[in-house]
N, CA, C and O atoms as a GROMACS GRO file, in nm:
protein
  364
    1MET      N    1   0.085  -0.117   0.000
    1MET     CA    2   0.000   0.000   0.000
    1MET      C    3   0.090   0.124   0.000
    1MET      O    4   0.187   0.131   0.076
    2LEU      N    5   0.058   0.219  -0.084
    2LEU     CA    6   0.132   0.345  -0.091
    2LEU      C    7   0.048   0.457  -0.029
    2LEU      O    8  -0.072   0.467  -0.053
    3ILE      N    9   0.113   0.541   0.049
    3ILE     CA   10   0.048   0.660   0.104
    3ILE      C   11   0.119   0.780   0.040
    3ILE      O   12   0.241   0.789   0.044
    4ASP      N   13   0.041   0.870  -0.017
    4ASP     CA   14   0.094   0.986  -0.087
    4ASP      C   15   0.111   1.101   0.012
    4ASP      O   16   0.021   1.183   0.029
    5CYS      N   17   0.228   1.106   0.076
    5CYS     CA   18   0.257   1.212   0.173
    5CYS      C   19   0.255   1.347   0.101
    5CYS      O   20   0.319   1.361  -0.003
    6PRO      N   21   0.182   1.447   0.154
    6PRO     CA   22   0.177   1.577   0.088
    6PRO      C   23   0.314   1.645   0.078
    6PRO      O   24   0.334   1.732  -0.006
    7HIS      N   25   0.408   1.607   0.163
    7HIS     CA   26   0.541   1.668   0.162
    7HIS      C   27   0.642   1.586   0.081
    7HIS      O   28   0.721   1.643   0.005
    8CYS      N   29   0.639   1.452   0.096
    8CYS     CA   30   0.742   1.366   0.037
    8CYS      C   31   0.697   1.292  -0.089
    8CYS      O   32   0.781   1.237  -0.160
    9GLY      N   33   0.568   1.290  -0.117
    9GLY     CA   34   0.517   1.214  -0.232
    9GLY      C   35   0.483   1.071  -0.192
    9GLY      O   36   0.485   1.038  -0.074
   10PRO      N   37   0.450   0.986  -0.291
   10PRO     CA   38   0.409   0.848  -0.262
   10PRO      C   39   0.521   0.769  -0.194
   10PRO      O   40   0.635   0.766  -0.240
   11ARG      N   41   0.485   0.704  -0.082
   11ARG     CA   42   0.581   0.624  -0.006
   11ARG      C   43   0.515   0.495   0.038
   11ARG      O   44   0.392   0.488   0.052
   12ASP      N   45   0.596   0.392   0.061
   12ASP     CA   46   0.548   0.262   0.105
   12ASP      C   47   0.493   0.271   0.248
   12ASP      O   48   0.540   0.351   0.329
   13LEU      N   49   0.396   0.189   0.277
   13LEU     CA   50   0.333   0.184   0.409
   13LEU      C   51   0.434   0.164   0.521
   13LEU      O   52   0.413   0.213   0.632
   14ALA      N   53   0.545   0.095   0.495
   14ALA     CA   54   0.646   0.067   0.597
   14ALA      C   55   0.705   0.194   0.657
   14ALA      O   56   0.760   0.189   0.767
   15GLU      N   57   0.696   0.307   0.588
   15GLU     CA   58   0.749   0.433   0.639
   15GLU      C   59   0.653   0.503   0.735
   15GLU      O   60   0.689   0.604   0.795
   16PHE      N   61   0.532   0.451   0.749
   16PHE     CA   62   0.428   0.519   0.826
   16PHE      C   63   0.392   0.442   0.952
   16PHE      O   64   0.408   0.320   0.960
   17SER      N   65   0.342   0.515   1.049
   17SER     CA   66   0.296   0.458   1.175
   17SER      C   67   0.150   0.498   1.196
   17SER      O   68   0.117   0.617   1.193
   18TYR      N   69   0.064   0.398   1.217
   18TYR     CA   70  -0.078   0.424   1.243
   18TYR      C   71  -0.092   0.491   1.378
   18TYR      O   72  -0.034   0.444   1.477
   19GLN      N   73  -0.168   0.600   1.385
   19GLN     CA   74  -0.183   0.676   1.508
   19GLN      C   75  -0.324   0.673   1.566
   19GLN      O   76  -0.345   0.722   1.678
   20GLY      N   77  -0.421   0.617   1.494
   20GLY     CA   78  -0.553   0.604   1.552
   20GLY      C   79  -0.665   0.660   1.466
   20GLY      O   80  -0.643   0.713   1.357
   21ASP      N   81  -0.784   0.647   1.518
   21ASP     CA   82  -0.908   0.686   1.455
   21ASP      C   83  -0.922   0.838   1.457
   21ASP      O   84  -0.916   0.898   1.565
   22ALA      N   85  -0.940   0.901   1.342
   22ALA     CA   86  -0.951   1.047   1.333
   22ALA      C   87  -1.095   1.095   1.346
   22ALA      O   88  -1.122   1.214   1.330
   23THR      N   89  -1.188   1.006   1.374
   23THR     CA   90  -1.328   1.048   1.385
   23THR      C   91  -1.375   1.057   1.530
   23THR      O   92  -1.485   1.104   1.556
   24ARG      N   93  -1.294   1.013   1.623
   24ARG     CA   94  -1.335   1.010   1.764
   24ARG      C   95  -1.319   1.147   1.827
   24ARG      O   96  -1.231   1.224   1.790
   25THR      N   97  -1.405   1.177   1.923
   25THR     CA   98  -1.400   1.302   1.996
   25THR      C   99  -1.359   1.273   2.139
   25THR      O  100  -1.424   1.194   2.208
   26ARG      N  101  -1.253   1.338   2.185
   26ARG     CA  102  -1.204   1.318   2.320
   26ARG      C  103  -1.297   1.388   2.418
   26ARG      O  104  -1.342   1.500   2.392
   27PRO      N  105  -1.327   1.324   2.533
   27PRO     CA  106  -1.408   1.391   2.635
   27PRO      C  107  -1.335   1.514   2.690
   27PRO      O  108  -1.213   1.524   2.679
   28ASP      N  109  -1.410   1.605   2.747
   28ASP     CA  110  -1.352   1.723   2.810
   28ASP      C  111  -1.251   1.678   2.915
   28ASP      O  112  -1.284   1.595   3.000
   29PRO      N  113  -1.128   1.729   2.912
   29PRO     CA  114  -1.027   1.686   3.009
   29PRO      C  115  -1.069   1.705   3.154
   29PRO      O  116  -1.020   1.634   3.242
   30ALA      N  117  -1.158   1.799   3.182
   30ALA     CA  118  -1.205   1.823   3.318
   30ALA      C  119  -1.321   1.731   3.356
   30ALA      O  120  -1.367   1.734   3.470
   31SER      N  121  -1.368   1.652   3.262
   31SER     CA  122  -1.484   1.565   3.287
   31SER      C  123  -1.450   1.454   3.386
   31SER      O  124  -1.341   1.398   3.385
   32THR      N  125  -1.547   1.425   3.472
   32THR     CA  126  -1.534   1.312   3.565
   32THR      C  127  -1.628   1.199   3.526
   32THR      O  128  -1.655   1.109   3.605
   33ASP      N  129  -1.679   1.205   3.403
   33ASP     CA  130  -1.770   1.102   3.352
   33ASP      C  131  -1.689   0.976   3.319
   33ASP      O  132  -1.630   0.965   3.212
   34THR      N  133  -1.687   0.883   3.412
   34THR     CA  134  -1.607   0.762   3.398
   34THR      C  135  -1.646   0.682   3.275
   34THR      O  136  -1.558   0.630   3.206
   35LYS      N  137  -1.775   0.670   3.246
   35LYS     CA  138  -1.819   0.594   3.129
   35LYS      C  139  -1.766   0.656   3.000
   35LYS      O  140  -1.720   0.584   2.910
   36ALA      N  141  -1.772   0.788   2.990
   36ALA     CA  142  -1.723   0.856   2.869
   36ALA      C  143  -1.574   0.830   2.850
   36ALA      O  144  -1.529   0.804   2.738
   37TRP      N  145  -1.496   0.836   2.958
   37TRP     CA  146  -1.352   0.811   2.947
   37TRP      C  147  -1.322   0.665   2.917
   37TRP      O  148  -1.234   0.636   2.836
   38LEU      N  149  -1.394   0.574   2.980
   38LEU     CA  150  -1.373   0.432   2.951
   38LEU      C  151  -1.405   0.401   2.805
   38LEU      O  152  -1.331   0.328   2.739
   39ASP      N  153  -1.514   0.458   2.754
   39ASP     CA  154  -1.550   0.438   2.613
   39ASP      C  155  -1.441   0.494   2.521
   39ASP      O  156  -1.404   0.430   2.422
   40TYR      N  157  -1.391   0.612   2.554
   40TYR     CA  158  -1.289   0.677   2.470
   40TYR      C  159  -1.158   0.597   2.469
   40TYR      O  160  -1.097   0.579   2.364
   41VAL      N  161  -1.117   0.549   2.585
   41VAL     CA  162  -0.988   0.480   2.596
   41VAL      C  163  -0.994   0.336   2.547
   41VAL      O  164  -0.901   0.291   2.480
   42TYR      N  165  -1.101   0.263   2.578
   42TYR     CA  166  -1.101   0.119   2.554
   42TYR      C  167  -1.190   0.069   2.440
   42TYR      O  168  -1.160  -0.035   2.380
   43ASN      N  169  -1.297   0.139   2.409
   43ASN     CA  170  -1.389   0.090   2.306
   43ASN      C  171  -1.349   0.144   2.169
   43ASN      O  172  -1.342   0.265   2.148
   44ARG      N  173  -1.324   0.053   2.078
   44ARG     CA  174  -1.282   0.090   1.943
   44ARG      C  175  -1.380   0.034   1.841
   44ARG      O  176  -1.406  -0.086   1.840
   45PRO      N  177  -1.436   0.121   1.757
   45PRO     CA  178  -1.522   0.070   1.650
   45PRO      C  179  -1.436   0.000   1.544
   45PRO      O  180  -1.317   0.028   1.531
   46ASN      N  181  -1.496  -0.088   1.470
   46ASN     CA  182  -1.428  -0.157   1.361
   46ASN      C  183  -1.506  -0.130   1.233
   46ASN      O  184  -1.582  -0.215   1.187
   47PRO      N  185  -1.488  -0.011   1.175
   47PRO     CA  186  -1.571   0.028   1.061
   47PRO      C  187  -1.536  -0.049   0.934
   47PRO      O  188  -1.421  -0.086   0.911
   48ALA      N  189  -1.636  -0.072   0.854
   48ALA     CA  190  -1.618  -0.132   0.721
   48ALA      C  191  -1.651  -0.024   0.619
   48ALA      O  192  -1.763   0.026   0.615
   49GLY      N  193  -1.553   0.010   0.536
   49GLY     CA  194  -1.576   0.113   0.435
   49GLY      C  195  -1.487   0.234   0.459
   49GLY      O  196  -1.382   0.224   0.522
   50LEU      N  197  -1.530   0.348   0.407
   50LEU     CA  198  -1.451   0.471   0.413
   50LEU      C  199  -1.433   0.517   0.558
   50LEU      O  200  -1.530   0.523   0.634
   51HIS      N  201  -1.309   0.549   0.594
   51HIS     CA  202  -1.279   0.584   0.733
   51HIS      C  203  -1.162   0.682   0.736
   51HIS      O  204  -1.070   0.673   0.655
   52ARG      N  205  -1.166   0.777   0.832
   52ARG     CA  206  -1.057   0.874   0.850
   52ARG      C  207  -0.965   0.826   0.963
   52ARG      O  208  -1.012   0.789   1.070
   53GLU      N  209  -0.834   0.827   0.936
   53GLU     CA  210  -0.736   0.776   1.031
   53GLU      C  211  -0.619   0.872   1.042
   53GLU      O  212  -0.585   0.941   0.947
   54TYR      N  213  -0.557   0.876   1.162
   54TYR     CA  214  -0.433   0.951   1.180
   54TYR      C  215  -0.315   0.857   1.151
   54TYR      O  216  -0.313   0.743   1.196
   55TRP      N  217  -0.218   0.908   1.074
   55TRP     CA  218  -0.095   0.836   1.045
   55TRP      C  219   0.020   0.935   1.063
   55TRP      O  220   0.001   1.055   1.049
   56GLN      N  221   0.139   0.884   1.096
   56GLN     CA  222   0.258   0.968   1.100
   56GLN      C  223   0.360   0.913   1.002
   56GLN      O  224   0.383   0.792   0.996
   57HIS      N  225   0.422   1.002   0.924
   57HIS     CA  226   0.526   0.960   0.832
   57HIS      C  227   0.656   0.947   0.913
   57HIS      O  228   0.747   1.028   0.900
   58ALA      N  229   0.662   0.844   0.994
   58ALA     CA  230   0.771   0.822   1.090
   58ALA      C  231   0.904   0.798   1.021
   58ALA      O  232   1.008   0.836   1.074
   59GLY      N  233   0.904   0.736   0.904
   59GLY     CA  234   1.027   0.707   0.832
   59GLY      C  235   1.062   0.811   0.729
   59GLY      O  236   1.144   0.785   0.640
   60GLY      N  237   1.001   0.927   0.739
   60GLY     CA  238   1.026   1.033   0.641
   60GLY      C  239   1.025   1.168   0.708
   60GLY      O  240   1.108   1.195   0.796
   61CYS      N  241   0.933   1.254   0.668
   61CYS     CA  242   0.929   1.392   0.716
   61CYS      C  243   0.871   1.406   0.857
   61CYS      O  244   0.873   1.515   0.914
   62ARG      N  245   0.818   1.298   0.912
   62ARG     CA  246   0.760   1.291   1.047
   62ARG      C  247   0.629   1.369   1.060
   62ARG      O  248   0.582   1.393   1.172
   63ALA      N  249   0.570   1.408   0.950
   63ALA     CA  250   0.444   1.481   0.952
   63ALA      C  251   0.330   1.391   1.001
   63ALA      O  252   0.330   1.270   0.976
   64HIS      N  253   0.235   1.451   1.070
   64HIS     CA  254   0.113   1.381   1.108
   64HIS      C  255   0.010   1.407   0.999
   64HIS      O  256  -0.008   1.520   0.954
   65LEU      N  257  -0.057   1.301   0.958
   65LEU     CA  258  -0.149   1.307   0.845
   65LEU      C  259  -0.286   1.253   0.881
   65LEU      O  260  -0.299   1.172   0.972
   66VAL      N  261  -0.387   1.298   0.809
   66VAL     CA  262  -0.519   1.236   0.812
   66VAL      C  263  -0.537   1.166   0.679
   66VAL      O  264  -0.534   1.229   0.573
   67VAL      N  265  -0.555   1.036   0.686
   67VAL     CA  266  -0.570   0.953   0.566
   67VAL      C  267  -0.714   0.904   0.562
   67VAL      O  268  -0.763   0.846   0.658
   68GLU      N  269  -0.781   0.927   0.451
   68GLU     CA  270  -0.916   0.874   0.431
   68GLU      C  271  -0.900   0.748   0.348
   68GLU      O  272  -0.861   0.753   0.231
   69ARG      N  273  -0.931   0.632   0.411
   69ARG     CA  274  -0.902   0.503   0.350
   69ARG      C  275  -1.023   0.412   0.359
   69ARG      O  276  -1.097   0.415   0.458
   70ASP      N  277  -1.045   0.332   0.256
   70ASP     CA  278  -1.149   0.230   0.256
   70ASP      C  279  -1.093   0.108   0.328
   70ASP      O  280  -0.997   0.047   0.281
   71THR      N  281  -1.150   0.072   0.442
   71THR     CA  282  -1.097  -0.038   0.522
   71THR      C  283  -1.122  -0.174   0.458
   71THR      O  284  -1.062  -0.273   0.501
   72LEU      N  285  -1.208  -0.182   0.359
   72LEU     CA  286  -1.234  -0.309   0.291
   72LEU      C  287  -1.135  -0.334   0.177
   72LEU      O  288  -1.089  -0.446   0.157
   73THR      N  289  -1.104  -0.229   0.102
   73THR     CA  290  -1.017  -0.244  -0.016
   73THR      C  291  -0.878  -0.184   0.005
   73THR      O  292  -0.789  -0.209  -0.076
   74HIS      N  293  -0.858  -0.108   0.111
   74HIS     CA  294  -0.735  -0.034   0.142
   74HIS      C  295  -0.707   0.078   0.042
   74HIS      O  296  -0.597   0.133   0.040
   75GLU      N  297  -0.804   0.111  -0.042
   75GLU     CA  298  -0.789   0.223  -0.134
   75GLU      C  299  -0.784   0.352  -0.054
   75GLU      O  300  -0.869   0.376   0.032
   76ILE      N  301  -0.685   0.436  -0.082
   76ILE     CA  302  -0.671   0.564  -0.014
   76ILE      C  303  -0.736   0.671  -0.100
   76ILE      O  304  -0.698   0.691  -0.215
   77ARG      N  305  -0.833   0.740  -0.041
   77ARG     CA  306  -0.908   0.843  -0.114
   77ARG      C  307  -0.842   0.980  -0.102
   77ARG      O  308  -0.840   1.056  -0.198
   78SER      N  309  -0.788   1.011   0.017
   78SER     CA  310  -0.723   1.141   0.034
   78SER      C  311  -0.622   1.136   0.148
   78SER      O  312  -0.632   1.053   0.239
   79VAL      N  313  -0.526   1.226   0.140
   79VAL     CA  314  -0.424   1.241   0.245
   79VAL      C  315  -0.403   1.391   0.264
   79VAL      O  316  -0.386   1.465   0.167
   80ALA      N  317  -0.403   1.436   0.390
   80ALA     CA  318  -0.381   1.578   0.419
   80ALA      C  319  -0.301   1.590   0.548
   80ALA      O  320  -0.305   1.499   0.632
   81PHE      N  321  -0.230   1.700   0.564
   81PHE     CA  322  -0.164   1.726   0.691
   81PHE      C  323  -0.271   1.733   0.800
   81PHE      O  324  -0.376   1.794   0.779
   82ALA      N  325  -0.246   1.673   0.914
   82ALA     CA  326  -0.347   1.668   1.022
   82ALA      C  327  -0.390   1.806   1.066
   82ALA      O  328  -0.508   1.830   1.089
   83ARG      N  329  -0.298   1.895   1.077
   83ARG     CA  330  -0.332   2.032   1.122
   83ARG      C  331  -0.427   2.098   1.024
   83ARG      O  332  -0.524   2.162   1.065
   84SER      N  333  -0.402   2.083   0.893
   84SER     CA  334  -0.489   2.141   0.790
   84SER      C  335  -0.625   2.074   0.789
   84SER      O  336  -0.727   2.142   0.778
   85ALA      N  337  -0.629   1.940   0.801
   85ALA     CA  338  -0.754   1.866   0.797
   85ALA      C  339  -0.841   1.896   0.918
   85ALA      O  340  -0.963   1.906   0.906
   86ASP      N  341  -0.779   1.911   1.036
   86ASP     CA  342  -0.854   1.935   1.159
   86ASP      C  343  -0.906   2.077   1.169
   86ASP      O  344  -1.007   2.101   1.236
   87SER      N  345  -0.839   2.171   1.104
   87SER     CA  346  -0.881   2.310   1.117
   87SER      C  347  -0.962   2.358   0.998
   87SER      O  348  -0.984   2.478   0.980
   88GLY      N  349  -1.007   2.265   0.917
   88GLY     CA  350  -1.090   2.301   0.803
   88GLY      C  351  -1.013   2.360   0.687
   88GLY      O  352  -1.070   2.432   0.605
   89GLY      N  353  -0.882   2.328   0.679
   89GLY     CA  354  -0.805   2.372   0.563
   89GLY      C  355  -0.704   2.479   0.592
   89GLY      O  356  -0.617   2.505   0.510
   90ALA      N  357  -0.713   2.544   0.708
   90ALA     CA  358  -0.616   2.648   0.740
   90ALA      C  359  -0.489   2.584   0.795
   90ALA      O  360  -0.497   2.501   0.885
   91ALA      N  361  -0.376   2.622   0.742
   91ALA     CA  362  -0.249   2.562   0.789
   91ALA      C  363  -0.191   2.636   0.906
   91ALA      O  364  -0.085   2.599   0.957
   0.00000   0.00000   0.00000
């Protein structure tokens, strides 16, 4: 599988490190809702189909990326710098 790093270009999956689900929302750090924290830390969905994920180009520029990937076919639809993707496009 190739990931097209916005900085380095297409690179092999071996250069990247999976960092987690990019669709999850972290509970408020001041929250004492134990169930919300337990769900956030331990419960992981296993989606089938298009999914947003955090990856780091650990073997290259070290950039954090948001990769939109089909979990059934491993087809990558888009790759963006995490900061740009999370802020709606502003770098």
